[in-house]
Every structure is written in structure tokens, then in C-alpha cells.
VOBA-1610 file (N, C-alpha, C; in pm, whole numbers, padded with zeros to 5 digits, always signed):
BEGIN
Met+00923+06265+08233Met+00819+06349+08127Met+00883+06396+08016Lys+00999+06463+08029Lys+01087+06516+07923Lys+01116+06429+07835Lys+01156+06303+07870Lys+01192+06195+07778Lys+01073+06154+07691Ile+00958+06151+07753Ile+00829+06119+07686Ile+00793+06205+07593Lys+00813+06334+07604Lys+00775+06453+07524Lys+00876+06439+07404Arg+01000+06419+07416Arg+01106+06395+07340Arg+01076+06308+07223Leu+01027+06178+07294Leu+00982+06073+07203Leu+00870+06100+07114Ile+00761+06158+07174Ile+00660+06195+07095Ile+00690+06297+06986Leu+00779+06401+07004Leu+00814+06494+06914Leu+00903+06424+06802Ser+00989+06322+06838Ser+01065+06257+06736Ser+00960+06171+06627Val+00866+06105+06706Val+00773+06025+06620Val+00680+06113+06534Ser+00640+06234+06586Ser+00570+06337+06488Ser+00648+06375+06374Cys+00779+06410+06387Cys+00865+06454+06284Cys+00869+06344+06177Leu+00902+06225+06230Leu+00914+06120+06132Leu+00795+06098+06055Ala+00668+06115+06112Ala+00550+06098+06042Ala+00536+06213+05942Leu+00569+06333+05977Leu+00551+06451+05877Leu+00664+06428+05750Leu+00764+06380+05778Leu+00858+06334+05676Leu+00825+06238+05595Ser+00768+06141+05648Ser+00725+06033+05570Ser+00601+06071+05477Gly+00520+06149+05519Gly+00420+06212+05455Gly+00452+06295+05349Cys+00556+06378+05354Cys+00606+06464+05265Cys+00668+06374+05145Gly+00728+06274+05183Gly+00795+06177+05078Gly+00674+06126+04981Gln+00568+06076+05057Gln+00450+06025+04970Gln+00394+06127+04881Lys+00376+06250+04925Lys+00326+06356+04842Lys+00405+06380+04725Lys+00543+06381+04754Lys+00641+06401+04637Lys+00616+06318+04529Thr+00624+06186+04584Thr+00593+06067+04497Thr+00477+06062+04402Ala+00373+06094+04478Ala+00240+06116+04411Ala+00246+06220+04310Ala+00310+06339+04350Ala+00308+06455+04247Ala+00392+06424+04127Ala+00490+06355+04160Ala+00582+06315+04027Ala+00507+06218+03936Ala+00423+06130+04004Ala+00344+06041+03911Ala+00236+06102+03836Ala+00178+06233+03917Ala+00076+06286+03849Ala+00131+06379+03741Thr+00264+06410+03747Thr+00305+06508+03630Thr+00358+06425+03511Gln+00367+06298+03517Gln+00401+06202+03412Gln+00304+06219+03292Ser+00349+06252+03157Ser+00269+06270+03060Ser+00168+06149+03025Pro+00046+06172+02980Pro-00047+06070+02960Pro-00008+05989+02853Glu+00062+06040+02745Glu+00126+05961+02628Glu+00206+05847+02663Ala+00294+05888+02771Ala+00392+05793+02808Ala+00342+05678+02900Ala+00231+05717+02986Ala+00158+05619+03060Ala+00087+05536+02971Ala+00022+05598+02865Ala-00066+05500+02804Ala-00011+05422+02690Thr+00125+05433+02663Thr+00196+05368+02546Thr+00181+05222+02569Pro+00107+05135+02491Pro+00129+04997+02507Pro+00249+04918+02464Thr+00264+04806+02494Thr+00378+04728+02463Thr+00348+04666+02304Pro+00448+04709+02217Pro+00409+04677+02076Pro+00423+04517+02061Thr+00345+04482+01967Thr+00319+04341+01944Thr+00358+04320+01787Pro+00440+04210+01771Pro+00471+04178+01613Pro+00343+04156+01531Ser+00356+04226+01420Ser+00243+04212+01317Ser+00251+04085+01230Ala+00134+04026+01191Ala+00141+03913+01103Ala+00177+03946+00978Thr+00257+03863+00888Thr+00307+03869+00762Thr+00241+03764+00678Val+00195+03817+00536Val+00155+03717+00446Val+00266+03702+00359Thr+00314+03572+00341Thr+00395+03541+00241Thr+00351+03530+00102Thr+00434+03575-00008Thr+00387+03570-00140Thr+00473+03459-00209Glu+00540+03359-00124Glu+00607+03272-00200Glu+00560+03137-00172Ser+00571+03042-00263Ser+00520+02898-00236Ser+00555+02835-00122Leu+00446+02779-00062Leu+00476+02695+00060Leu+00528+02562+00031Ser+00501+02517-00090Ser+00562+02378-00140Ser+00645+02405-00266Pro+00764+02472-00262Pro+00815+02503-00385Pro+00863+02400-00483Asn+00872+02268-00437Asn+00909+02165-00522Asn+00815+02057-00525Ala+00701+02081-00487Ala+00589+01972-00472Ala+00465+02021-00531Val+00398+01948-00636Val+00272+02009-00679Val+00156+01963-00606Thr+00078+02053-00545Thr-00031+01997-00475Thr-00165+02004-00567Glu-00255+01940-00492Glu-00382+01924-00568Glu-00429+02069-00594Tyr-00442+02173-00481Tyr-00477+02304-00512Tyr-00406+02345-00627Asp-00272+02323-00648Asp-00184+02380-00762Asp-00256+02327-00901Lys-00281+02208-00896Lys-00339+02142-01023Lys-00469+02202-01052Thr-00569+02235-00960Thr-00695+02278-01001Thr-00686+02427-01031Ala-00610+02501-00963Ala-00587+02649-01001Ala-00518+02664-01133Val-00418+02590-01172Val-00353+02605-01294Val-00437+02542-01411Thr-00517+02451-01382Thr-00612+02393-01507Thr-00705+02496-01530Ala-00764+02556-01445Ala-00859+02668-01453Ala-00806+02781-01528Leu-00674+02816-01503Leu-00620+02916-01562Leu-00600+02883-01715Ile-00549+02756-01738Ile-00529+02717-01864Ile-00648+02726-01954Asn-00755+02679-01907Asn-00887+02661-01984Asn-00936+02808-02012Ala-00916+02897-01916Ala-00959+03039-01930Ala-00882+03103-02039Asp-00765+03078-02047Asp-00665+03131-02162Asp-00692+03080-02290Leu-00715+02945-02305Leu-00767+02898-02428Leu-00885+02966-02471Lys-00979+02956-02393Lys-01102+03020-02433Lys-01093+03162-02469Ala-01015+03237-02398Ala-01006+03378-02460Ala-00937+03388-02577Tyr-00852+03299-02613Tyr-00782+03298-02734Tyr-00852+03236-02854Tyr-00924+03154-02832Tyr-01010+03078-02947Tyr-01145+03139-02959Gly-01216+03172-02847Gly-01340+03196-02832Gly-01427+03078-02785Ala-01554+03122-02730Ala-01627+03032-02674Ala-01692+02918-02758Gly-01690+02791-02717Gly-01746+02679-02800Gly-01641+02620-02901Ile-01515+02672-02893Ile-01419+02618-03007Ile-01325+02503-02917Val-01286+02533-02812Val-01197+02441-02732Val-01270+02342-02636Thr-01237+02228-02640Thr-01280+02150-02522Thr-01207+02165-02416Ala-01267+02181-02302Ala-01195+02208-02180Ala-01099+02077-02136Val-00977+02118-02096Val-00883+02009-02048Val-00915+01966-01916Ile-00868+01858-01857Ile-00883+01835-01720Ile-00750+01799-01648Ala-00727+01820-01538Ala-00619+01819-01461Ala-00547+01681-01475Asp-00634+01576-01480Asp-00583+01440-01486Asp-00516+01411-01625Asn-00530+01482-01729Asn-00470+01482-01869Asn-00355+01573-01887Ile-00311+01631-01764Ile-00207+01729-01784Ile-00091+01682-01693Ser+00028+01707-01763Ser+00153+01659-01694Ser+00209+01768-01605Phe+00227+01775-01472Phe+00265+01874-01391Phe+00402+01867-01328Ser+00487+01952-01325Ser+00609+01947-01236Ser+00625+02077-01185Lys+00714+02074-01070Lys+00748+02196-01000Lys+00881+02226-00948Lys+00934+02334-00960Lys+01064+02342-00906Lys+01097+02490-00878Asp+01147+02513-00758Asp+01166+02663-00697Asp+01041+02745-00703Gly+00924+02684-00700Gly+00795+02761-00692Gly+00738+02777-00852Val+00804+02737-00947Val+00740+02749-01078Val+00702+02616-01111Ile+00572+02628-01164Ile+00487+02502-01216Ile+00480+02503-01359Thr+00532+02377-01412Thr+00519+02356-01567Thr+00417+02256-01582Ala+00315+02302-01661Ala+00199+02212-01709Ala+00185+02198-01860Ser+00207+02059-01908Ser+00184+02024-02041Ser+00095+01925-02070Gly+00041+01941-02200Gly-00066+01847-02233Gly-00128+01881-02369Glu-00231+01817-02402Glu-00302+01837-02531Glu-00445+01884-02522Tyr-00493+01968-02602Tyr-00629+01990-02611Tyr-00687+01997-02765Asn-00821+01992-02746Asn-00890+01957-02882Asn-00975+02087-02910Tyr-00964+02125-03052Tyr-01044+02247-03097Tyr-01114+02230-03223Lys-01204+02292-03260Lys-01290+02279-03376Lys-01235+02372-03489Asp-01208+02302-03604Asp-01178+02374-03733Asp-01268+02353-03824Gly-01383+02438-03845Gly-01496+02406-03932Gly-01557+02270-03869Ser-01584+02173-03950Ser-01641+02059-03909Ser-01542+01943-03857Thr-01408+01990-03851Thr-01320+01900-03817Thr-01258+01929-03669Val-01231+01824-03592Val-01180+01848-03452Val-01025+01818-03474Lys-00934+01930-03428Lys-00792+01914-03431Lys-00744+01919-03296Ser-00606+01874-03276Ser-00545+01904-03145Ser-00415+01967-03159Arg-00369+02032-03040Arg-00241+02110-03041Arg-00198+02070-02896Asn-00058+02074-02884Asn+00009+02056-02771Asn+00035+02197-02694Phe+00018+02190-02566Phe+00046+02318-02489Phe+00133+02295-02374Thr+00208+02394-02343Thr+00298+02412-02233Thr+00286+02548-02151Tyr+00242+02551-02022Tyr+00247+02677-01967Tyr+00320+02671-01858Thr+00383+02767-01800Thr+00468+02769-01669Thr+00396+02892-01587Tyr+00372+02873-01441Tyr+00325+02955-01370Tyr+00419+02974-01221Leu+00450+03106-01190Leu+00499+03110-01055Leu+00397+03118-00944Asp+00417+03013-00857Asp+00343+03004-00751Asp+00379+03113-00644Arg+00263+03204-00612Arg+00305+03316-00518Arg+00210+03288-00391Asn+00174+03165-00354Asn+00097+03121-00244Asn-00041+03165-00252Val-00071+03293-00264Val-00203+03360-00292Val-00241+03387-00420Asp-00155+03355-00528Asp-00185+03379-00664Asp-00091+03306-00746Tyr-00113+03289-00878Tyr-00038+03222-00978Tyr-00001+03314-01095Glu+00129+03340-01115Glu+00169+03427-01223Glu+00214+03377-01343Glu+00158+03398-01449Glu+00204+03307-01582Glu+00316+03362-01601Gln+00432+03282-01649Gln+00568+03299-01689Gln+00582+03281-01835Ser+00529+03195-01888Ser+00532+03171-02032Ser+00423+03077-02063Lys+00405+03065-02208Lys+00303+02979-02254Lys+00329+02929-02402Asp+00297+02818-02454Asp+00311+02788-02588Asp+00209+02692-02603Ile+00102+02727-02714Ile-00013+02662-02722Ile-00007+02560-02837Gly+00109+02530-02890Gly+00170+02420-02961Gly+00153+02430-03135Thr+00185+02328-03181Thr+00197+02304-03328Thr+00071+02241-03358Glu-00001+02256-03473Glu-00124+02181-03512Glu-00096+02031-03553Thr-00172+01951-03497Thr-00156+01807-03549Thr-00315+01752-03562Ser-00310+01674-03654Ser-00444+01608-03672Ser-00496+01509-03560Ala-00633+01536-03522Ala-00662+01443-03417Ala-00698+01299-03478Pro-00673+01181-03410Pro-00732+01065-03466Pro-00867+01073-03500Lys-00905+01014-03613Lys-01052+01021-03664Lys-01130+00928-03573Ala-01083+00838-03509Ala-01160+00752-03406Ala-01215+00828-03310Asp-01122+00945-03258Asp-01176+01027-03149Asp-01265+01137-03171Leu-01278+01157-03293Leu-01384+01250-03337Leu-01529+01234-03279Pro-01584+01332-03241Pro-01750+01311-03195Pro-01812+01295-03320Ser-01915+01216-03323Ser-02001+01175-03444Ser-02063+01294-03483Ser-02110+01402-03423Ser-02171+01515-03454Ser-02088+01596-03536Thr-01934+01581-03522Thr-01850+01686-03602Thr-01780+01609-03709Ala-01793+01464-03721Ala-01715+01411-03808Ala-01772+01430-03965Ser-01722+01470-04059Ser-01768+01487-04188Ser-01744+01386-04278Ser-01852+01344-04357Ser-01850+01208-04433Ser-01831+01265-04586Lys-01817+01394-04610Lys-01794+01444-04755Lys-01677+01547-04741Thr-01618+01564-04850Thr-01505+01655-04866Thr-01573+01812-04878Ser-01472+01905-04850Ser-01536+02039-04837Ser-01599+02090-04968Gly-01697+02173-04967Gly-01730+02231-05093Gly-01870+02181-05141Val-01920+02246-05239Val-02066+02219-05288Val-02042+02117-05402Thr-02135+02022-05384Thr-02135+01902-05490Thr-02245+01936-05573Ser-02261+01865-05683Ser-02363+01879-05786Ser-02495+01844-05737Asp-02514+01759-05635Asp-02644+01708-05600Asp-02698+01809-05503Met-02624+01924-05450Met-02669+02010-05352Met-02762+02113-05414Thr-02863+02148-05330Thr-02939+02281-05370Thr-02918+02389-05275Leu-02928+02508-05335Leu-02898+02637-05242Leu-03044+02655-05178Gln-03036+02654-05037Gln-03172+02650-04979Gln-03181+02803-04957Asp-03090+02875-04896Asp-03100+03010-04858Asp-02972+03090-04845Thr-02980+03219-04860Thr-02851+03310-04854Thr-02909+03423-04770Phe-02798+03443-04669Phe-02820+03560-04588Phe-02677+03654-04569Asp-02700+03784-04568Asp-02592+03884-04564Asp-02553+03899-04420Val-02455+03886-04361Val-02416+03875-04231Val-02283+03973-04204Thr-02275+04043-04102Thr-02168+04123-04043Thr-02098+04055-03934Ile-01996+04021-03923Ile-01932+03946-03804Ile-01810+04022-03760Ser-01826+04033-03611Ser-01716+04102-03548Ser-01599+04010-03517Ser-01638+03886-03452Ser-01545+03805-03421Ser-01569+03661-03449Ser-01697+03620-03449Ser-01732+03482-03458Ser-01880+03463-03506Ile-01915+03356-03542Ile-02047+03320-03588Ile-02073+03161-03534Thr-02218+03167-03490Thr-02247+03026-03437Thr-02385+02981-03518Ile-02358+02845-03571Ile-02466+02795-03653Ile-02537+02691-03583Thr-02678+02657-03578Thr-02726+02558-03530Thr-02820+02494-03650Val-02786+02374-03657Val-02854+02290-03775Val-02942+02169-03722Ser-03046+02149-03786Ser-03120+02019-03746Ser-03182+01980-03877Ala-03142+01859-03927Ala-03196+01800-04041Ala-03204+01636-04038Asn-03306+01587-04095Asn-03349+01437-04088Asn-03342+01398-04237Gly-03358+01266-04242Gly-03355+01202-04392Gly-03211+01169-04435Asp-03208+01175-04570Asp-03089+01145-04634Asp-03028+01280-04703Gly-02904+01242-04752Gly-02828+01346-04806Gly-02755+01425-04720Asn-02700+01535-04747Asn-02602+01626-04672Asn-02649+01761-04655Val-02584+01833-04562Val-02609+01969-04511Val-02461+02035-04522Leu-02460+02142-04609Leu-02348+02240-04616Leu-02383+02381-04586Ile-02325+02439-04497Ile-02346+02574-04438Ile-02209+02638-04474Gln-02208+02724-04563Gln-02087+02795-04616Gln-02093+02945-04613Leu-01971+02988-04557Leu-01959+03144-04548Leu-01868+03172-04648Thr-01908+03284-04743Thr-01849+03349-04854Thr-01834+03483-04841Asp-01744+03540-04916Asp-01715+03693-04904Asp-01842+03754-04988Thr-01855+03892-04995Thr-01957+03931-05073Thr-01956+03917-05209Asn-01854+03864-05275Asn-01847+03836-05414Asn-01870+03686-05444Gly-01918+03606-05352Gly-01944+03473-05353Gly-01836+03373-05349Lys-01714+03411-05321Lys-01602+03319-05305Lys-01612+03266-05167Ala-01587+03139-05161Ala-01598+03046-05045Ala-01478+03096-04946Val-01526+03124-04828Val-01410+03143-04710Val-01398+03040-04639Lys-01499+02964-04570Lys-01498+02868-04485Lys-01637+02768-04503Asp-01617+02650-04498Asp-01740+02572-04475Asp-01755+02551-04320Leu-01860+02598-04280Leu-01905+02605-04133Leu-01943+02461-04071Ile-02039+02397-04163Ile-02091+02266-04135Ile-02098+02189-04279Asn-02036+02062-04277Asn-02057+01986-04396Asn-02062+01851-04361Gln-02197+01804-04334Gln-02218+01689-04257Gln-02326+01578-04330Ala-02325+01481-04321Ala-02423+01380-04372Ala-02551+01373-04272Lys-02674+01376-04311Lys-02792+01347-04235Lys-02797+01238-04167Pro-02850+01204-04050Pro-02927+01312-03995Pro-02830+01399-03908Val-02852+01535-03900Val-02781+01641-03830Val-02856+01708-03716Asn-02785+01715-03615Asn-02843+01790-03497Asn-02718+01853-03432Thr-02675+01970-03470Thr-02552+02021-03393Thr-02543+02163-03398Glu-02438+02198-03315Glu-02410+02364-03322Glu-02269+02382-03329Val-02216+02487-03405Val-02086+02502-03439Val-02050+02656-03416Thr-01923+02684-03353Thr-01891+02824-03356Thr-01766+02833-03410Glu-01754+02942-03518Glu-01637+02963-03577Glu-01580+03095-03559Thr-01457+03116-03539Thr-01403+03254-03532Thr-01363+03306-03688Val-01385+03397-03703Val-01358+03454-03849Val-01308+03597-03838Pro-01224+03648-03932Pro-01196+03800-03920Pro-01316+03878-03935Ala-01323+03990-03864Ala-01430+04089-03891Ala-01443+04128-04022Gly-01586+04141-04055Gly-01619+04188-04208Gly-01760+04144-04229Ser-01798+04171-04360Ser-01919+04155-04415Ser-01916+04027-04500Tyr-02007+03934-04476Tyr-02015+03816-04547Tyr-02139+03766-04598Gln-02142+03649-04669Gln-02278+03590-04703Gln-02263+03442-04637Leu-02391+03403-04575Leu-02397+03284-04526Leu-02493+03200-04631Lys-02454+03087-04670Lys-02512+03001-04774Lys-02554+02864-04728Ala-02676+02819-04734Ala-02724+02693-04679Ala-02745+02594-04802Tyr-02675+02488-04825Tyr-02693+02397-04914Tyr-02731+02270-04855Thr-02841+02213-04931Thr-02871+02065-04877Thr-02890+01967-05007Ser-02890+01848-04976Ser-02924+01753-05075Ser-03024+01643-05001Gly-03123+01596-05072Gly-03209+01506-05004Gly-03316+01564-04916Gly-03343+01708-04940Gly-03447+01761-04864Gly-03392+01878-04782Ala-03485+01979-04726Ala-03438+02086-04669Ala-03411+02071-04516Cys-03348+02172-04465Cys-03293+02158-04319Cys-03341+02270-04264Thr-03334+02271-04127Thr-03371+02391-04027Thr-03245+02429-03971Phe-03220+02558-03981Phe-03089+02626-03908Phe-03097+02761-03865Ser-03042+02810-03788Ser-03039+02933-03726Ser-02873+02990-03702Tyr-02862+03109-03709Tyr-02720+03146-03661Tyr-02730+03292-03584Arg-02627+03319-03520Arg-02605+03433-03443Arg-02445+03490-03468Thr-02426+03605-03473Thr-02291+03658-03482Thr-02249+03709-03370Asn-02113+03739-03345Asn-02069+03811-03229Asn-01958+03903-03279
//
């Protein structure tokens, strides 16, 4: 009986000691700071590269984006309606170390004459953007006459001729450009001329043989002018707006 009692006492003590250990462990866990327990495992963040993914190869996306930038720049320089938009197929592209070089030729209106200039632009490909590095919009060269649109090819030299009649005169104030729309049938010529307030010719805006059905926009220095319409062989219909 004594042995049995001793065995029971030993088992009871072991149970008590085991329970105490569990309580201490649970208490230690309970006293751990909530911040430490809730801290998640850090994950690497995604990065967006600003360098070209194809530093030495021109992609179709490059061509499309750079062509749009060139057209926007030329339009900003000359004004709306002056420059014929260039297309990517007519531009020579090259690329080295992320820098795109784009060269070509564009046409623009100078009065009733179409002229051309060469251009070279360079852009740094930053993957999500293109940063202009340099530009050269070229030296003026005459466009081949065969390439001129029929609506802009003049059959007469600039200036008023003896067979022309002054149809109308308007006083105009121009900030940056003037747009002329002309319609005339029959024979003869139409001359729309811009002069200063003293009547001295500044620029022939339109000088064409009839029939005429065209619109021309010209950039001129800001100021006050007179707009004169001359015709031969009958009257013409025209309108204008200034910017």
C-alpha cells in the first residue's frame, strides 16, 4: 500500500510540474508584443524601368511615337495648315544606346508655293516616354514642281498685273496667322495680297489661275494689315479668318 501511495504522489507531482510549465509558456506567449506578432514577411516591390528595353533596335512602337512627336513639333513651329504631316515610312530611323535618330523631309506652304526642308531629330527612349535630345528642321530647298498639288501651283508670277481689278479691301489685325478661303470659276486669275497700312505689299497669300477652290493659312508677324483681293476675268468669292 505504501508503494502504491508513493507512486500516486509521484504521478501527481509530475502532472503539477507539467501544468506549471505549460502555464509559463502560455503566459510568455501572451506577453509578446502585438506588433511583433503581426509583422508580416516583407515582399520585394516592383520597379518600373526608365531605360529602353531595346536600346539598339528601333521598334514599331518607337516609329509611331517618334513620328507623332515630330509632327506635333513641326505644327507648333509653323502653325496649323502649313506643314504636311510626315509618315513613318518616309523617315529614316536608327537607334544606339537608347537614342533614336529620325531623319527625313517635310513639305510646307510658303504663300502659294510648296517648299521642302530636311529634318533630323534625336530622342532618348526612356521606355515609358521619349525625351527630345536635339532637332534640326533643315535648310530650305525648292520642292520639285511636278510634286506640287494642283491647287497650290501658281501659273503667274507674284504681284498685281495690268489686267487685274481690285475687288475688295479689308483692314485686318493679325496675331499669328491668317487663313484665306477662295472659290472662283471661269478664266483669269485671283490674287489675294496682304499689304501694310501704307499699301506696300507684304505677301501674296494666293495667286492662282482660275478655276480656284482652295484654302491657305499663312503665318505673319503680329500687326495691322490690309487684305486686298484682285481678280481678272470676273469676280471671286472668298473669306478670311485671323488668329
